[in-house]
N, C-alpha and C positions, 0 to 999 in steps of 0.2 A: 734332462735325458742326454746321455752321452751319445755323440754322433758315431755311427758305425761306418767305417770306411770299407768299400768293396774293392776286391781285387780286379783290376782291369786286364783280364786275360784274353779278351776277345770272344768271339762267338764259338760255340761248341760244334763239333762235328757229329757227336753222338748224344741223343736226347733220351736214351733209355733210362737214365737215373731219375727222370722227371715223371715217368709213367709206370703203370703196372703192366708187365708183360711177362713172357716166359724167359726173358733174358736174365742171366744171373745178376748182372748189375742192377736190373730193375727190381728183382725180389729183395736183394740186399738193401737197396736204397729204401724200399717200402718198409722193411722191418726196422731199419735204423731210424727213420723218421717217426714211425709210430712208437717205437721204444723210447726215443727221446721225449716225445710229446707226453707219453704216459708217465714217465718219471717226473717230468716237469710239472705236470698237473698234480700228481699225488703228493709230491714233496711240497709244492707251493700251497695247495688248498688245505692240506692237513695242518698247516701252521696258522691258518686264518682263525683267530679267536673271536673276531667280530664279523657280522654279516656284511659290513661295508667299511671301507677304509676311512670314511668321513670326508667332509668337504662338500661344497655346493657345486652348482653347474659350471661356474667359471673355472674352478680348480680342475675338474675333469676335462673341460674343453681345452684348457691349456696343455694338459698332458697329451691329448690326441693331436692338438695343433702342432706340437713339436715333432711328431713322428714323420719320418720320410715316407712317401707313399709308393715309391717305386725304386728300381735299381736298373742299371744298364745291363750288367752281366751276372747279376745274382749274388747273394750272400750265403755263407754257411748257414745251415738250418738252425744250429744252436743260437746263432746271433739273431736270427729272425724271431726265434722263440723269446729271447730276452726282450726284444722290442715289444712283442705281443704282451709279455708280462707287464711291462711298464705302462703301456697306454691302453690296454684292454682288460687284462685279468685283474690287476691290482685295483683299478677303480670300478670293478663290476660289483653288482649285488649278488651275493652267494645264496642262491635259492635253496641249497641243501642245508644251510645253517639254521638251527632251531629258532634263532632270533629273527629270521626273515619271515614275517607273518603279515604282509600287507595285502597282497593281491591273490587272485586265483592262479597262482604260478607255483607249480608243484616241484618238489625235488624229484628229478628223473630217476627211475629205478635202474639199477646197474645193467640188467639184461637188455633194457631198451637202449642204453648207451652203446652197448656192444652191437645191437642191431643197427644203430645209426652208422657205425663203421662199416658194417657189411653192405647195407643198402647204398651208402655213398660210394663204396669201392666198386660195386656192381653197376651203379648208376643206371638202373632200369627206368625207363619212362613209361608210365602207365596208360599211354594213349592207344597204342596198337599192340596186338598180340606178338608180332615178330620183334618188338622191342623189349618185351617183358613176358616171355612164355610162362614160366612157373609163377612169376609174381602176379600175373593176371588171374590165374586160377586160385592162388592163395588169398588174394584180396576178395575174390568172390566168395570163398568159403568163410572168410572172417566176417563178411557182411551177413551171410546166412547165420552164422553163430550169434552175431549181435542182434539181428532181427528176432531170432528165436528166444534170446534172453528177454527181450522186451515183449514177448508174447504175440508177435505178429505171425500171421498165417503163412503157409507155404508159398503163396503168391507174392510175398514181399520181396523187396529188392533194395538196393542202395548203392552208395559209392563213397569212398574215402574222400575227405575234403581237408582244406587247410584249417578249418575250425568253425566256430559258431556263426561268424559273420557270413561265410559262404553258404553254410547249411541253411540258415534262416532265409537268406536270399533265395535259395533254390526252392524252399517250401512255399514261399509266397509267389515265386515265379510260376510254379506248377498250379497253385491255387488260382491265380489270375487266368492262365491259359486254359485250365480245365473248365472254368466257368464260361469263358468266351466260346469254347468249343461246344459245350453241352447245351447252353441256354441261348446263345446268340448265333450259333452255327458260324462262328468266326474263327479263322486261323490267324492268330496274332503274329506268328513267325513269318507268315507270308504277307500279311496286309498291314501290320502295325496295329496300334490300339484302335478299338472301335469308338464311336462317338459316346457310347454309354460309359466308357472307362472313367470319365470325370465324376461319375456317381458311385464308383466302387468304394466300399468301406471295409476296413480290416479292424477287428476288435481285439484288444489285448489289455492286460493289467497296466495300471499307471506305473507299476514297478517293472514292467517288461524291459528287456534290453534295448538300448538305443538303436540297435541294428534293425529293429522292426521299422522304425521311421526311415532309417537310411535305405532299407530295401524298397520301401514304398516309393521313395524318391527315385531310386535307380530304375524302378520298373515303370516310371512315367506316370505314376498315380499321384505323386506328391505327398509330402509329410502329413498334410491335412486329411488324407484319406484314412489315417490311423485314428481310431476312436479309443482314447484311454478310459479304462473302467476303474472306478473307485475300488480301493482295497479296505479290508477290515483292520483291526488293531494288530493282527498277525501278519499284515502286509500281503494278504492273499486276495485274489480277485473275488468280488462278491457276485455270485451267479445271478441273483435276482436283479441286480443293476445291469448286468450284461444282457439279460433278456429284455429288460426295459429299454435299453439303448438300441437294441436291434429292432425292436418294435417301432420305436420312434423313428429310426432311420427309414424303415419301409414306409411309414406314414408320410415322410417327407420325400418319397419317391427316390430314395437312395438305395443302393444295391449292396447288401452284405455279401462278401465273397469268401471271407475267412475269419476264423477265430484263432488266436495264438494263446495257448496256455503256457505258463512258465513253471518249470520244475527246477527251482533253485534260482531266486533272484540274486543279482550280483552283490547287493549290500547285505541283505538279511538271510539269504538262503531259503526264502519262503517258497513253498510249493502250492500252486493253485489247486483247488479241488477239481482235479482233472476228470474224475468220473462224472461229476455233475455237469461240467462244461461240455464233455463229450455228448451227453444227452441233449443239451441245447443245440449243439452243432448238428446232430441228427435231425432234430425237430425243425431247425431252420434250413436244413439241407445245404450246409456250407462246409467248406474244407476246414479240418481241424489240424493245425500244426502245433506240436509241443516242442518248445525250446528246453531241452533237458541237457544243455551243454554243461551245466554245473552239477545238477542233482541226478543226472542219469546213472551215475556210478552206483547209486543206492540199489540198483538192480542186482548187484553182487552181494548185498548184505541180507542175510537171512532175517535179521532183526528189523530192518528198516525198508525193505523193498515194497512193503504194502503202502508206503507213502506215495508210490507212483501208480497206485491203482487207477485204471482207466486209460493208461497211456497206450495200451494195446488197441484202443479204438481210434487212435490218431491216424490221419491220412499220411502224415509225415512227421518225422522226429529228428531233432538235432542232438547229436552226442559228441562231446569233446573228450577224447582219450587223454589229452594233455592237461587235464585237471586231475580229477580223483582216480583216474586209471594210472597216474604217475608216469606218463610218457613225455618225452621231450617235445617241445614245440617244433613243427606243427604236426598234429595228429587228431583228426576229427572224422566224423561220419555223418552221412545224411541217409535216412531210411524212409522208404515209402511202403504203405500197406499193399498197394497194387503195382506190380512191376510195369504194367502198361503205361502208367502215368509218366514214367521216366523217358518214354519214347519222344517226348516233346523236345528233349535236348539233342536229339539225333540230327546231325548235319553231315550230309554226304561229302566226303573228301576222298577222291580216288587214290591218293597216295597213302592214305591211312586206313580207310575202311571201305574198300571197293565191294560192290554187291556180290561179286563171285566169292569173296572170302566168307561172307555171311552164309551163303548157300553151302559152302564147304565146311561150315561149323567153327570157323575161327571166331573168337570172342574179342572184340575191340571195345575197351572200356571208355574210349572217348565218346561213345554214343550216350553214356550215362552222366557225363560231367559237363560243367560249364568251363572246365579247364581243358587244355590240350596236354602239354607236358605236365607231368605230375609225379610226385615222389612215391616210392614203394613203402609208404608208412605202415601198411598192414603188417609188415615183418616185425615191427617193434612190439605191437600188442600181442602178436602170436607168440613171440619168444618170451614175453612177460608171462602170459598165461601158462606156458609150458614150464618155465623155470620157477616162477613165484607161486602160481596156483590161484585159482578163483577164491578158495576159502581164505587164504592168507590176505589177498587183496580186500576181501570183504571185511575181515577182522581189522585191517589197517584203517579202513574208513570208519568203522565203528569206534575205534580207539580215538581218532581225532575228534569225532563228535562228542565222545565222553569228556575229552580234555576241554572242549569249549564249554560244555555244561558246567564243569568244575570251575572254569574261569568266571563264568557268569555268576555262579553262586558266591565266589570269593569277592567279586566286585560288589554284589548286593549287600554283603556284610560290612562293607567299608563305606562310611558316610561321605567319603570324598568322590564317590562315583554314582552315576545314574545309568542303569542298563536300559536300553531303549526297546528291547524286544526279547522274547524267549527264543533262543536259537533252535532252528530246526535241522540245519546241516552243521557246518563247522565254521561259521562266521559270526561275529558278534559286534554290534554297534553300541557304543557307550559314550559317556561324557564325563570329563573331570569336573568336579564341583569345587570351586575355590573355598578356602577356609573363611576368608573375609568377604564382606559384601562388596561386590564390584558391579559395574553396569553389564547389561546383556551383551553389548558390543565387546567389552573387555573380556568377558567370559568366552566369547567366540574366539577372540585373539589368542587367549591362553591355550585353548584346545587345538587351534591350528598350529601354534608355535611348539607345542609339545611334540607333535609329529615331526615337524621340521627340524627341531634341535636334536631329537633322538637320532634322526637320520644323518644330519650333518656331522654329528659327533661319532657316528659309527656304532652307537650303542644298540639300537634295535631298528628294524624296518617295519613300521606300522603304516596304516592307511588312514585317510580322513574322508569324511563324506558329510552331507548335510541332510538333516531331517527337517523338512520345510526350511525355516530360516536359521535353524540351530546347527552350529558347527559341532561335529562329533568325531570321535576316533573310531577306527575299525580294525579289528584283528581277524584274519582268516587263517585258520590252522589246518593246512593240508598235510603237514609233516608229522608222520606217526612217531618220530623220534623226540618230539617235544615232551619234556618231563614236568612234573609239578614244580621242581626247582626253577626251571626256565620261566614258568608262568609267574612264580613269586618274584623272580628277578625283574621281569617286565613291569609288574605292578609297582615295585619299589622305585624303579627308574622313572616311571610316569609321575609318581608322587613327588620325587625329588625335583624333577624339572618343573612340575606344576607349582611347587612352593617357591622355587627360584623365580619363576615368572611373576608370581604374586608379589614377591618382594620388589621386583623391578617396577611393577605398576605403582606400588606404594611410593617408590622413589621417583616416579614420573619418568621412567626410562623406557617404557614400552608403549607402542602405539595404541 
């Protein structure tokens, strides 16, 4: 990377070119910087024919290591952009590229990118009304819209979050505190955990997201408070075993406080039988939280929203807009059936939410969130719904699901592959099968290295996972621009690299 020399002209007397203001110099500088950035991105990204430039972690680390981190008196912005290109953009993974199909990382829709510019320029913080007057009311309306889409009643409420981790944490936080309040007459916020907390148990699928265990640990209950429930061949929680485990827990004087249903597991996209699980939650009188971070977007699909049947019975729901709603990270929401349960997050702060403000009708969203400073992410989903439309979003989701079905069928027809499940959303777990007889360990190595070599060569960005002890490949197709030709290309590249690795094993060159 070429070193960029800065002009040592001393300190400035006027800083208007660095900020947005009514000054002519300010608006001109704002327009110039944004125009340069837009041209830079559109010209650069349009020329990217691969989803990644190639190279392993040491290559990328070296590029970043060579970049200067500061300057005394500043550099021309075009020179800064060139540095950004060399150490950030070029070695990035391009999530908008059709061959980027590894994780639950969506290509952001253009209207949401425009919204990012607006909300960053306005820089509203969503904690108190006087910091975000219009943003506060728009977020509240978007929460109402989302709750209504999921079939929640008028008494529902919620708040925007950074994503599934925070939303799942809030669901279990409220479940814990609600149980303590109703059954133990105990205020956790004031007194800390009661003695009975060591007996609290949370039940979820063995395929549930790892943040369920993480949340239990953060809540002082410990990871062992989470009871994993076996799944069937479709990787869905088995309700009969859930009921059995809850009965056994009570027999051992343990205390069930929550059930977590998963609407879209990370690996398989499987959706638990939420309707049946909700019946068990009612019978056992425990909190039902549904993690719909991945699959919640099916609510927009006329064809597939029935897969979420029963979600309207949940006490709380996790939704991630930065997955199948095509929003930039971060953009999530946490919903509750009863708005009163959110009051547990309220913490009096005279400088943010004084009592007289509440009496005067001011709405301070800090009372609903575990965060204080928070982004105006609701703007992104609102602009997307207005510009793209609900029906188009639903059709995009259905298209990606159809593409994964076609991929699954194509792999099944090829003797070099083993498909591990029937896709329910738009992710697929599968395995490359070597032509020649190799050991189980070598077969695992081949599948692991297929993913690694495709990435390091910049050919395609796939993921890997394990099914018990078996190393597998995984493709997650969130991009509606993926074509049959792209799918065929990926299959051919996997076969090519697989054969190459087999040859190396025969030559004794691969671990």
